[in-house]
PASETI-68713 format. One record per residue (C-alpha): residue number from 1; residue in one letter; x, y, z. Coordinates in Angstrom, 2 decimals, always signed. Layout:
BEGIN
@k = NUM	r = A	u = X	v = Y	w = Z;
...
***
This chain:
BEGIN
@k = 1	r = M	u = -0.12	v = +0.10	w = +0.18;
@k = 2	r = I	u = +1.15	v = +3.45	w = -1.07;
@k = 3	r = D	u = +2.25	v = +5.71	w = +2.23;
@k = 4	r = K	u = -0.72	v = +8.20	w = +2.74;
@k = 5	r = E	u = +1.76	v = +11.44	w = +3.46;
@k = 6	r = Y	u = +3.39	v = +10.50	w = -0.03;
@k = 7	r = V	u = -0.28	v = +10.68	w = -1.82;
@k = 8	r = K	u = -0.99	v = +14.03	w = -0.01;
@k = 9	r = E	u = +2.68	v = +15.51	w = -1.12;
@k = 10	r = V	u = +2.06	v = +14.74	w = -4.48;
@k = 11	r = I	u = -1.62	v = +16.22	w = -4.67;
@k = 12	r = S	u = -0.04	v = +19.28	w = -2.61;
@k = 13	r = R	u = +2.71	v = +19.84	w = -5.22;
@k = 14	r = I	u = +0.45	v = +19.54	w = -7.96;
@k = 15	r = V	u = -1.99	v = +22.39	w = -6.44;
@k = 16	r = K	u = +1.15	v = +24.33	w = -5.56;
@k = 17	r = K	u = +2.49	v = +24.28	w = -9.39;
@k = 18	r = K	u = -1.07	v = +25.36	w = -10.75;
@k = 19	r = S	u = -1.49	v = +28.12	w = -7.90;
@k = 20	r = D	u = +1.82	v = +29.55	w = -8.81;
@k = 21	r = G	u = +1.02	v = +29.50	w = -12.29;
@k = 22	r = S	u = -2.27	v = +31.22	w = -11.61;
@k = 23	r = V	u = -4.30	v = +28.28	w = -13.29;
@k = 24	r = V	u = -7.89	v = +27.50	w = -12.24;
@k = 25	r = P	u = -9.28	v = +25.49	w = -10.77;
@k = 26	r = A	u = -6.31	v = +24.93	w = -8.61;
@k = 27	r = A	u = -7.03	v = +21.06	w = -7.97;
@k = 28	r = A	u = -5.20	v = +17.95	w = -8.96;
@k = 29	r = S	u = -6.65	v = +15.53	w = -11.58;
@k = 30	r = M	u = -6.64	v = +11.88	w = -11.37;
@k = 31	r = Q	u = -4.72	v = +12.01	w = -14.67;
@k = 32	r = E	u = -2.15	v = +14.21	w = -12.80;
@k = 33	r = I	u = -1.71	v = +12.46	w = -9.65;
@k = 34	r = M	u = -1.32	v = +8.94	w = -11.59;
@k = 35	r = A	u = +1.33	v = +10.69	w = -14.09;
@k = 36	r = S	u = +3.11	v = +12.18	w = -11.04;
@k = 37	r = V	u = +3.30	v = +8.68	w = -9.13;
@k = 38	r = R	u = +4.34	v = +6.87	w = -12.28;
@k = 39	r = D	u = +7.31	v = +9.32	w = -13.04;
@k = 40	r = D	u = +8.21	v = +8.86	w = -9.35;
@k = 41	r = V	u = +7.75	v = +5.16	w = -9.74;
@k = 42	r = L	u = +10.18	v = +5.33	w = -12.73;
@k = 43	r = E	u = +12.84	v = +7.13	w = -11.20;
@k = 44	r = C	u = +13.09	v = +4.87	w = -7.91;
@k = 45	r = M	u = +13.08	v = +1.70	w = -10.61;
@k = 46	r = R	u = +16.13	v = +3.32	w = -12.40;
@k = 47	r = T	u = +17.82	v = +3.96	w = -8.99;
@k = 48	r = M	u = +17.18	v = +0.56	w = -8.06;
@k = 49	r = C	u = +18.30	v = -0.89	w = -11.26;
@k = 50	r = N	u = +21.73	v = +1.03	w = -11.17;
@k = 51	r = E	u = +21.98	v = +0.04	w = -7.62;
@k = 52	r = R	u = +21.40	v = -3.78	w = -8.67;
@k = 53	r = E	u = +18.41	v = -4.44	w = -6.32;
@k = 54	r = I	u = +16.19	v = -4.88	w = -9.13;
@k = 55	r = A	u = +17.07	v = -6.54	w = -12.53;
@k = 56	r = A	u = +15.04	v = -5.25	w = -15.67;
@k = 57	r = N	u = +14.81	v = -7.83	w = -19.12;
@k = 58	r = R	u = +13.62	v = -6.87	w = -22.33;
@k = 59	r = T	u = +10.41	v = -8.75	w = -23.35;
@k = 60	r = L	u = +9.06	v = -8.86	w = -27.11;
@k = 61	r = N	u = +6.55	v = -6.22	w = -26.29;
@k = 62	r = S	u = +7.42	v = -4.67	w = -22.94;
@k = 63	r = V	u = +10.21	v = -4.83	w = -19.92;
@k = 64	r = S	u = +10.09	v = -7.07	w = -17.11;
@k = 65	r = F	u = +11.49	v = -6.97	w = -13.84;
@k = 66	r = K	u = +12.67	v = -8.97	w = -10.83;
@k = 67	r = C	u = +14.24	v = -8.75	w = -7.57;
@k = 68	r = L	u = +17.74	v = -9.80	w = -6.94;
***
């Protein structure tokens, strides 16, 4: 399960960015939240691959991962 504080931080970050840019409404949509979480997960997975905590393998149509 994802930490509640992380979700609050993602929403706050999106709302702050919109408020600073005077975008109305200053609210986070589900698409924006999912995109932000996806970016954070991708960054974390890249770090884990570089530190040899997980391994990435190319498949025919995608990429698979396993813990080392």
